[in-house]
N, C-alpha and C positions, 0 to 999 in steps of 0.2 A: 773690506777689512773693518773690524770693530774699532770704534772711536771711544775716547774717554766718556763722552756723553751717553753712547749706547750701552757701555758697560755699567755706568751709573744707573741708567734706567732699568737694566736687568736686575740689579741689586734692589732697587726700589720695588720691583714686582715681587721679588722674593720676600721682602719685608712685609709688603701688603698681604701676601698669602699667609705668612706666619702669624701675623696679628689677627687676621680673620679667623684662622684656625683656633686661636685661643681667646676669641671674643675680646680683642683689644683694639684700641685705636691709637694712632700715633701722630705726632707733629714734629717735623724736621725743620728747624729754623737755621737755614744756611746762608741767609742774606745779611747776617750781622755777626759780630764777634763778641764772645766765643760762640762757636757752633753748639746748638743744644738740640738734643733728641729726647722727646718725652712720650711715654706710654701711659695710658690710663684705661680703665674699664669701659667697654663700648656699650654694654646693655644692662647695667644695673648690678646691684650688690650680690644677688643670688648667683649670677654668672661667675663673679669673682670667687665666691666660696667654692663653686664647682671646680674652677681652675686650680684652686689650692689643694685639691685632693691628693695630688702627687708631689706637693711641695715637701721639701726636706724638713722644714720647721713650720708647724701650724701656729697661727696666732690671729689676733683681731685685725681685720682689714677695713680701713676706713673707706666709705663710699667715694669720698672726694680725693683720696690719696693718688699720687702719681709718682712715677719713677723717671728721673731725668739723667741723661748722660751728657756731660759737658766736655767738649774738646777745646782745650786752651793751653797755649804754650807747648804744643806737642804732646800733651798728656790727656788721656781719656779717663775721666772719673765719673762716679755715679753718686747720686743722692736721692733720698725720698722726701717728699714734702706732702703736707696735708694729712698726715697720719701714718699708718703702717701699710706697706705694700709688699706682699710676699709672693714670689714666683719660684718655680723650681730652678735648681742650678742648671739643668739641661736647657731650659727655655732661655734663661738669662745668657748662657754661653752662645746659643744660636743667634740671639738678638745682637750680641756684641760682635760676633764674627761678621755678620752682614753689615752692621753699622760701620765697622772699621773700613770695609771695602767701599761703602757709600761715600764716606768722608774722603777717602783717598782718591777715588775716581772723580768726585765733584771738584776737589781742589785742583786736580790735574787739568780738568776741563776748564775751570775758571781761569787758571793762570795762563793756559794756552790761548784762550779767547782774548784775554787782556793783551797778551804779547802780540798776537796776530793782528789785532785791530789797532795796535800801537797807541793804546790808551795811557801808557806810561812811557815817559821819555827815559833814555838811558840814565840820566842823572837822578831820576826818582825811583829807579828799580831798587827793591830791598836788597840789603847785603846781610850775609850770615855772620854772626858773631858767636864766639864760644862763650856760653854762659853756664853757670851751675844749673842743675836740674831745678826747674821752676816748681814752686810749692803748689799744692792742690788748692782749688777754690775752696772758700770757707764752707764747711758743712759737708764736703765731699769726702769719699773714702776711695783709696786706690783700688783698681780693679784686680781681681784675682788673675793669675796667669791663665791666658786663654788656651783652649784646646781646639783643634780642628775637628771636623766631622768624624774623623777616624779615631779620635781619642788620643792623638799624639799632641804633645806640647808644642806650641808654636815656637819657632826659633827666636832667641833673644839677641840683643846687640852686645851682650857682655862677652868679652874675649875669654876663651877657654885656655887652660894650660896646655902646652904642646903635648904633654904626656896623656891628657884626657881627650884630645881631639881625635875623632875616628879617622882612620886611613881610608881614603876613597879609592876604590878599585872597581874595575868592571866585573869582578868576581861576585859583587853583591847582586843578588837576583833582581831586585827592584831597579837598580841603576842599569843593569844590563837590559832589562825589558824596556825601560824608558828610552835607552839608546836605540834599541831595535825599532821602536815605534816612530821616533822622530826621523830616523834614517829612511824608513819605508815611506813616510809621508813627505820627506824632504822639507819639513817645516817643524818648528818647535814652539809650542805654546802650552800654557797651563791647562787650557780647556781641552786640548788634544789628549794630554795624559789623563785628565779626569775621565774623559769618555771611554778610553781604551783600557784603563787600569782600574776604573771604578773606585777612585780615591777622591779625597777632598782637595779643595783649592790650596790649602797651606802645604800639604805634602807634595802636590804637583809642582808648586813654586820651588820648594826645597830641592826636588829632584832636578829641576832645570838648573839651579845653582850648582849642583853636583856635576851635571853634564858639562857646564861651562868650565868648571875647575879641571875636568878631565880632558878638555879640548874637543868635546863632541859637538858643541854648539857655540855660537858667538855670544857676545855680551848683550845685556838688556837693551832693547831698541824702542822704548816708548810703547805705543799701542801696536806696533808691528810685531809679527812673530819673529823669533830669533832665527838667525841663519844657522843651517846645519853645515858644519865644516866637512871638507873632503877627508877621507881616511883611506888607508891602504887596505886592499883586499888581495888574497892570493890570486896570482895570474893563472888562468886555466891552462895555458900552453906550458907554463913552467911546471904545473902539477903533472900534466900529461907526460912531459919529458922525464920527470923524476920517476914516474911509474914504469916507463919503458926501460929506463936504466936498471931498475930493480929487477 
């Protein structure tokens, strides 16, 4: 079964491939707080000008410029230092999607490792308190709403009005297909739906939540696949009897 660390390493590989494709290099500082992820040009100014050909807004790009994402107080923000650094919106979205998963998996692994090794006593474990939304770090700007690989907006934590909330039913083709896949495999995970439905991670996760709401699968279970719940199917003998009577 995949672990938090293996899932983190898989996202690192994706980030490495993405940066190499666009002639970028990155540094992920995760052993201090706040967590900082920085990209910069890997092989010179000319390569960065080439990378900008498909950028939405052209402009001067400083050779020493770098773009950094800061994860602090549960908020991911971005800022540019050392000059101007322009990349396309598509590339930025891909980086932010992968980075969000890297941070989530790394934190899950880190916390699990600390707990299992008993490096914190019960008295020193952190406690959650309800605070107002933390301000962004100085010089940082809020991220635009992320979209997944399929172009769908990622779900937010804001509550919707009951009148606007979609009614979930098995009549929805995608939900019905997701239910069929997990029941055939007798296991439920985002990667399973991604492979069979050719969709992105965000949509697969959202479909899993829908299936849980509809009673098809069990709740989130850490790194383990979700349980597929039993469901009623027509009894063949009963169908046969009905046909005979007809």
